[in-house]
Structure formats: structure tokens, C-alpha cells
C-alpha positions in Angstrom: -116.9 -164.7 154.4 -115.9 -162.3 157.2 -112.3 -162.4 156.1 -113.3 -161.7 152.5 -115.4 -158.7 153.6 -112.6 -157.4 155.8 -110.1 -157.7 153.0 -112.5 -155.9 150.6 -113.0 -153.1 153.1 -109.3 -152.7 153.5 -108.8 -152.6 149.7 -111.5 -149.9 149.3 -109.9 -147.8 152.1 -106.5 -148.2 150.5 -107.8 -147.2 147.1 -109.5 -144.1 148.5 -106.5 -143.0 150.5 -104.1 -143.5 147.6 -106.4 -141.7 145.2 -106.6 -138.7 147.6 -102.8 -138.7 147.9 -102.4 -138.6 144.1 -105.0 -135.9 143.6 -103.9 -133.7 146.6 -101.7 -131.3 144.5 -104.7 -130.6 142.1 -107.0 -130.1 145.0 -104.6 -127.6 146.6 -104.3 -125.7 143.3 -108.2 -125.7 143.0 -108.7 -123.9 146.3 -109.5 -120.9 144.2 -111.3 -122.2 141.2 -109.4 -122.1 137.9 -110.9 -122.0 134.4 -109.2 -122.7 131.1 -111.6 -120.3 129.4 -114.6 -118.0 130.2 -116.8 -116.8 127.4 -119.9 -114.7 127.8 -122.1 -115.1 124.7 -124.9 -112.6 125.5 -126.0 -110.3 128.3 -128.1 -111.9 131.1 -131.8 -111.9 130.7 -133.4 -111.4 134.2 -132.3 -112.8 137.6 -132.7 -116.5 137.1 -129.6 -118.6 136.5 -128.7 -122.2 135.9 -125.3 -123.9 136.3 -125.3 -126.8 133.8 -122.3 -129.2 133.9 -121.1 -131.0 130.7 -118.6 -133.8 130.9 -116.5 -133.8 127.7 -116.4 -137.6 127.4 -120.2 -137.8 127.1 -120.3 -135.4 124.1 -123.0 -132.9 123.4 -126.2 -134.9 123.0 -129.5 -133.5 121.6 -131.2 -133.8 125.0 -128.5 -131.5 126.6 -129.0 -128.9 123.9 -132.8 -129.2 124.4 -132.3 -128.6 128.1 -130.4 -125.4 127.4 -133.0 -124.2 124.9 -135.8 -124.9 127.4 -134.0 -122.9 130.1 -133.6 -119.9 127.7 -137.3 -120.2 126.7 -138.2 -119.8 130.4 -135.9 -116.8 130.7 -133.3 -118.6 132.7 -129.6 -117.8 132.0 -127.7 -121.1 131.3 -124.1 -121.1 132.4 -122.5 -124.2 131.0 -119.4 -125.5 132.9 -117.4 -128.0 130.7 -115.4 -130.5 132.6 -112.7 -130.8 129.9 -112.4 -129.3 126.5 -115.0 -130.2 123.9 -114.4 -130.5 120.1 -114.9 -127.2 118.3 -118.3 -128.1 116.8 -119.6 -129.2 120.2 -118.3 -126.0 121.8 -119.9 -123.9 119.2 -123.2 -125.7 119.6 -123.2 -124.9 123.3 -122.2 -121.3 122.7 -125.2 -120.9 120.4 -127.6 -121.4 123.3 -125.7 -120.7 126.6 -125.4 -117.3 128.2 -121.9 -118.1 129.4 -119.5 -121.0 128.8 -116.8 -121.9 131.4 -114.2 -124.6 130.6 -112.1 -126.2 133.3 -110.1 -129.3 134.0 -112.2 -132.2 135.1 -111.3 -131.9 138.8 -113.9 -133.3 141.2 -116.6 -134.5 138.9 -119.9 -132.7 138.7 -119.8 -131.5 142.2 -116.4 -130.0 141.6 -117.9 -128.0 138.7 -120.8 -126.9 140.8 -118.3 -125.6 143.4 -116.1 -123.8 140.9 -119.0 -122.0 139.2 -120.9 -121.2 142.4 -117.8 -119.6 144.0 -117.0 -117.7 140.8 -120.5 -116.2 140.7 -120.4 -115.4 144.4 -117.0 -113.6 143.9 -118.5 -111.6 141.1 -121.2 -110.4 143.4 -124.0 -111.8 141.3 -127.5 -110.9 142.6 -130.0 -113.6 141.6 -133.5 -114.7 142.5 -132.9 -118.4 142.0 -130.1 -120.6 140.9 -130.7 -124.0 139.3 -128.1 -126.8 139.1 -128.1 -129.6 136.4 -125.5 -132.2 135.4 -125.3 -134.6 132.5 -125.4 -137.8 134.4 -129.0 -137.5 133.5 -130.8 -137.6 130.1 -133.5 -135.0 129.9 -136.6 -136.1 128.0 -138.1 -133.2 126.0 -141.8 -132.4 126.5 -144.2 -131.1 129.0 -142.5 -133.0 131.9 -139.3 -131.1 131.3 -141.0 -127.8 131.0 -143.0 -128.3 134.2 -139.9 -129.5 136.1 -137.9 -126.5 135.1 -140.8 -124.1 135.9 -141.2 -125.8 139.4 -137.4 -125.5 140.1 -137.4 -121.8 139.0 -140.5 -120.6 140.8 -141.0 -122.0 144.2 -141.8 -120.7 147.7 -139.3 -123.3 149.1 -135.7 -122.3 149.8 -134.4 -125.5 148.2 -136.2 -127.7 145.6 -134.8 -131.1 144.6 -136.1 -133.5 141.9 -135.6 -136.7 143.8 -134.4 -137.7 147.2 -132.1 -140.5 148.4 -132.1 -142.6 151.6 -128.7 -144.3 150.8 -126.3 -143.4 153.6 -128.7 -140.9 155.1 -131.6 -138.9 153.7 -130.5 -136.3 151.2 -131.6 -134.5 148.0 -130.1 -135.7 144.7 -127.7 -133.2 143.2 -128.2 -133.9 139.5 -131.1 -131.4 139.3 -132.0 -129.0 142.1 -132.4 -125.3 142.8 -131.8 -122.8 145.6 -133.2 -119.4 146.3 -131.1 -116.2 146.2 -131.2 -116.2 150.0 -129.6 -119.7 150.1 -127.0 -118.6 147.5 -126.0 -115.6 149.6 -125.9 -117.5 152.9 -122.5 -117.3 154.5 -122.7 -120.9 155.8 -123.6 -122.2 152.4 -120.8 -120.3 150.8 -118.4 -121.6 153.5 -119.5 -125.2 152.6 -118.6 -124.6 148.9 -115.3 -123.0 149.8 -114.3 -125.8 152.2 -115.4 -128.7 150.0 -112.4 -130.5 148.5 -113.3 -131.7 145.0 -111.7 -135.1 144.9 -112.5 -137.3 141.9 -113.8 -140.1 144.2 -117.4 -141.1 144.0 -118.0 -141.9 147.7 -116.4 -138.6 148.6 -118.5 -136.6 146.1 -121.6 -138.2 147.6 -120.9 -138.1 151.3 -118.9 -134.9 151.6 -120.6 -133.2 148.7 -124.2 -134.2 148.0 -125.1 -135.5 151.5 -123.2 -132.8 153.3 -124.8 -130.0 151.3 -128.3 -131.3 152.2 -127.2 -131.4 155.9 -126.0 -127.8 155.5 -129.4 -126.7 154.2 -131.1 -128.4 157.2 -128.7 -126.9 159.7 -129.4 -123.5 158.3 -133.1 -124.0 158.7 -134.1 -123.9 155.1 -137.3 -125.6 153.9 -136.9 -128.2 151.3 -139.3 -129.6 148.7 -138.9 -132.6 146.4 -140.8 -132.7 143.1 -140.8 -136.4 142.5 -141.1 -137.8 146.0 -142.4 -141.2 147.1 -145.3 -139.7 149.2 -146.6 -138.0 146.0 -146.1 -141.2 144.1 -147.9 -143.3 146.7 -151.0 -140.9 146.5 -151.0 -141.3 142.7 -151.0 -145.1 143.0 -153.6 -145.1 145.8 -156.1 -143.3 143.4 -155.7 -146.0 140.8 -157.9 -149.1 140.3 -156.3 -152.4 141.1 -155.7 -153.4 137.4 -153.9 -150.1 136.8 -151.7 -150.6 139.8 -150.9 -154.1 138.5 -150.0 -152.7 135.1 -147.5 -150.4 136.7 -145.6 -153.3 138.3 -143.6 -153.7 135.0 -142.0 -150.4 135.7 -140.3 -151.5 138.9 -136.6 -152.7 138.8 -136.2 -156.0 137.1 -140.0 -156.2 136.5 -140.7 -156.9 140.1 -143.7 -159.3 140.6 -144.1 -159.9 136.8 -144.6 -163.6 137.5 -144.7 -163.4 141.2 -147.3 -165.6 143.0 -149.5 -163.4 145.0 -150.3 -165.8 147.9 -147.4 -164.8 150.2 -148.1 -161.2 149.5 -151.9 -161.0 149.5 -153.1 -164.0 151.6 -153.8 -161.8 154.6 -155.6 -159.2 152.5 -157.7 -161.8 150.7 -158.7 -163.4 154.0 -159.7 -159.9 155.3 -161.8 -159.3 152.2 -163.6 -162.7 152.7 -164.3 -161.9 156.3 -165.7 -158.5 155.4 -167.9 -160.1 152.7 -169.3 -162.5 155.3 -170.0 -159.7 157.7 -171.9 -157.9 155.0 -174.3 -160.8 154.7 -173.1 -162.1 151.3 -172.2 -165.7 152.3 -174.0 -167.1 149.3 -172.4 -164.9 146.7 -170.5 -166.7 144.0 -166.8 -166.7 144.6 -164.4 -165.1 142.0 -163.0 -167.2 139.2 -159.5 -167.1 140.7 -160.9 -168.6 143.9 -162.6 -171.5 142.0 -159.3 -172.5 140.4 -158.0 -173.4 143.8 -154.6 -172.2 142.6 -152.4 -169.3 143.5 -153.0 -166.6 140.9 -150.2 -164.7 139.2 -150.4 -161.0 138.9 -151.7 -161.1 135.3 -154.4 -163.6 136.3 -155.4 -161.5 139.3 -155.6 -158.3 137.2 -157.9 -160.0 134.6 -160.2 -161.4 137.3 -160.4 -158.1 139.2 -161.2 -156.2 136.0 -164.3 -158.3 135.6 -165.2 -158.1 139.2 -164.9 -154.4 139.4 -167.1 -154.0 136.3 -169.9 -156.4 137.3 -170.1 -156.3 141.1 -173.0 -154.3 142.6 -172.0 -150.8 143.8 -173.3 -151.4 147.3 -171.0 -154.4 148.0 -169.2 -152.7 150.8 -167.3 -155.8 151.9 -165.9 -156.4 148.5 -164.9 -152.7 148.1 -163.1 -152.6 151.5 -161.4 -155.9 150.8 -160.3 -154.6 147.4 -158.9 -151.5 149.1 -156.9 -153.6 151.5 -155.4 -155.6 148.6 -154.6 -152.4 146.8 -152.9 -150.9 149.8 -150.8 -154.0 150.5 -149.6 -154.0 146.9 -148.9 -150.2 146.9 -147.0 -150.5 150.2 -144.8 -153.2 148.8 -144.1 -151.2 145.6 -143.2 -148.2 147.6 -140.9 -150.3 149.8 -138.9 -151.2 146.6 -138.5 -147.5 145.6 -138.0 -145.5 148.7 -135.1 -146.9 150.6 -132.3 -146.2 148.1 -131.5 -144.0 145.2 -135.1 -143.1 144.1 -134.1 -141.7 140.7 -132.8 -145.3 140.0 -135.2 -147.6 141.7 -138.3 -145.4 141.0 -137.3 -144.3 137.5 -140.1 -146.3 135.7 -142.9 -145.3 138.1 -141.9 -141.6 138.4 -141.5 -141.4 134.6 -144.8 -143.1 133.7 -147.1 -141.9 136.5 -145.6 -138.4 137.3 -144.0 -137.5 134.0 -140.5 -137.1 135.4 -138.2 -136.2 132.5 -135.1 -137.6 134.2 -133.3 -140.8 133.0 -130.0 -141.8 134.7 -127.4 -142.8 132.2 -126.2 -145.7 134.4 -129.4 -147.6 134.9 -128.1 -150.7 133.1 -124.6 -150.3 134.4 -125.9 -150.4 138.0 -127.8 -153.6 137.2 -131.1 -152.2 138.4 -132.9 -152.6 135.1 -132.5 -154.8 132.0 -132.7 -153.6 128.4 -136.3 -154.8 127.9 -137.4 -153.1 131.2 -136.2 -149.8 129.9 -137.7 -150.4 126.5 -141.1 -151.2 128.1 -140.9 -148.0 130.2 -140.2 -146.0 127.1 -142.6 -147.9 124.8 -144.9 -144.9 124.5 -142.2 -142.9 122.6 -141.9 -142.8 118.8 -139.0 -145.1 117.7 -136.9 -142.1 116.6 -137.0 -140.7 120.1 -136.7 -144.0 122.1 -133.9 -145.6 120.2 -131.2 -143.0 120.9 -132.0 -143.1 124.6 -131.8 -146.9 124.6 -128.5 -146.8 122.7 -127.1 -144.4 125.2 -128.1 -146.7 128.1 -126.7 -149.8 126.3 -123.4 -148.1 125.3 -122.7 -147.6 129.0 -122.7 -151.4 129.4 -124.1 -153.7 132.0 -122.5 -154.8 135.2 -122.4 -158.4 134.0 -119.8 -157.4 131.4 -117.6 -155.5 133.7 -114.5 -157.3 134.9 -111.1 -156.8 136.7 -110.4 -153.6 138.6 -113.4 -151.8 137.0 -115.6 -154.5 138.5 -114.0 -154.0 141.9 -114.7 -150.2 141.6 -118.3 -150.8 140.4 -119.1 -153.3 143.2 -117.9 -151.0 145.9 -119.5 -147.8 144.6 -116.3 -146.3 143.4 -117.4 -145.9 139.8 
């Protein structure tokens, strides 16, 4: 086992070093960002701007055009950076809604495009109130959630606003959708970060030296940071729900966590606490709940059904029962939050953030990373009309699942290189 891990570690290090060696000439040439074309389609409207990255292999999807239209509707100037040339019809579709279109070689992934556009705007002396960043590793669901997210990114008292945060490696703000104030954009230390960043097309490098390092730069500079869809806000939402509603949200966790999970290991202590509180309140002769009479460990669905009846029929002054129910609810919420918070929250918390906080963000690689199955995603999106849901599901399915990945691609996926 240890030998296998050591060999895998050496293989990963060898891959990264060889990839950097091969890419080094392109990185040197990209010290000053280069563009294949630069087209301004209309004069800027106001002092709000957005850098929106489009990878040519993904194509121009309806949700991407809707994002650009929504930015324009909120008087934000969309500057689209294409990593690679698009087909002429796709290019024309973007020109119709963007304020400016930049085309470059795909050097350094999304973060390389962020760097190139940011340094270009800085060199041009652009004065802006706020700069938003988006990339197309995300699908953007049209509707009130998207409108509210853009409005919150564009108008905030915080220096930096992210959409989700991540505790993988160390705490940092996700770079797929975030914004900075004009003060941050003009900061010499922040510009130095962008100038010194080397845009290697290597995923761990883009995360650690890009996404993570940028968050660290913001912190070192003393900027205050907000996150729109954070676990503390999610926990408060869940805390305010009745137990049956919390249970119904379990199906939105990765792999349907607890869908048929027996509650005894999780809630035994809380149930015991509830019984003790009931005794102390002088209700020793009260009839026990149906799930207690069965003398069996209840499943989540059984528990939810029983608790619905109990909440509706129990007397309002049953303090012991209410406190016991609160303990059970907190145990379950704490466990749910533990699943979401300690990794990439836009992945692990997708279902909960989408259904309880109206987050419009859907990562394209949800199935590829093996975090959700097809039916999990379909259930999360089951409120949508079929004509809206089916293209999203098809996009997720077309990226494939990890079980179908083999050979060198599987090695890269397993080690976070893909």
C-alpha cells in the first residue's frame, strides 16, 4: 500500500514537472498577455465590468448567452475572453451581446484568461467601480437566482465577494464567479500577483498558485471578503426548517446521503435526551411515538412520517418534546453540514445551495467527479420544466462519469490533474 502510494506520488510529480517543461516556452511568451483578436462592439455603459471566460471546446451554450444578457441588463459591461477560436456563428452570437470580445490561445485555463484580461485592462488605465469574474466551468441557471447573484456581486460593501468557498488544501474563495472592488483592482500588490502568476495548463497549479494564492493575497492586503452561498447561511436556513423539511432535503446531498440510512447510530443520543426531557417535564405516562412501538430502528422516511404526525398533534406546551425535537434537528443539520463544508462546497453543496438558497450555479463536472449520480441531479432539478432540465442533464451526462474513465485519463482524474 505504502509503496503504491509512493509510486503514484512520484508519477504525479513527474507528470507536473514534465508538463511545466513542455509549456515553459509558451509561459515565457505570455509574460505580456497576447491576443489573437480584440474587438470592441459598443461603447462602455457605466463603470461596472465583467471578465467572462469562454472555452472554445464547450461551445456557446444558451445559459452562457443568458449570463451575458443578464449582465447587460444590469448595466455591466461584459468582456468575453475566448480561450481558442470559436466558429463564426458562435463568435457572432457572443459579439451581439458582449461589450468587447478578446480571443487568445488557450494558455493557462480560465485563470490564465483572467490574468490576461486583468493585465490588459490595467495597462489601458481603466477606471472601474467593480470588476466581476465568471468562467464557463459553470452552467448558469436563468431566473431570479441568477439576477440576485449578479446584483450582489456588482453592488457590495465588501472588497471581495465570492459565490462559494472551498476548504480543500486551505480555505479560499472559488474563482468561477466572484467580484472585486475598484480599490482591489488598482492595488499594486494584487496587480503584482497577476503579473507574476505563471499560467501553466496544470489543474493543481491553477488551484494552488492561482485560486488559493489569490485569496491569500486578498487576506494579506487586509481586504474584507464575503461569500454569497456559504455554509453558515445554509445552516441557518436548515435550522429554521421543521424536521420533515430537513429530512426532505437529505436527497440533495451527494449520493443521496442517508436516503436509506438507519438513524440509530446518528440519533440515538438525541432520542435518549428527548426521552429524559419528557420524563423531567412530568409526562411519563404519555403514549410513545409509533416508531418507538415498533421496536425497530426507523429509516429516515419512516422517521419523517412519524414526526409529521407528532408535530401536528402534540400539545403546544410539551416543552420536553419540543426540546428533544430541537436536539434531533441539530444533530441532523450538523451532520449534513459536515458533508458539505470540508471540501469544494460548490460540488458537495450543490443540491442544498440550489434548492434552499436559489444558487444558480451548476458545475459541469458533477458526474465526472463522482459526487452525484444522474438520478441525484435529476431529483435536484425536478422542479424545472422538462425543456429546461433536459439540456442541463445532457450537458452533465456528456461529460461522462468517473466509472467510465480509463487509462492515463483515469490517472489524471484520480490525482486531480483533470
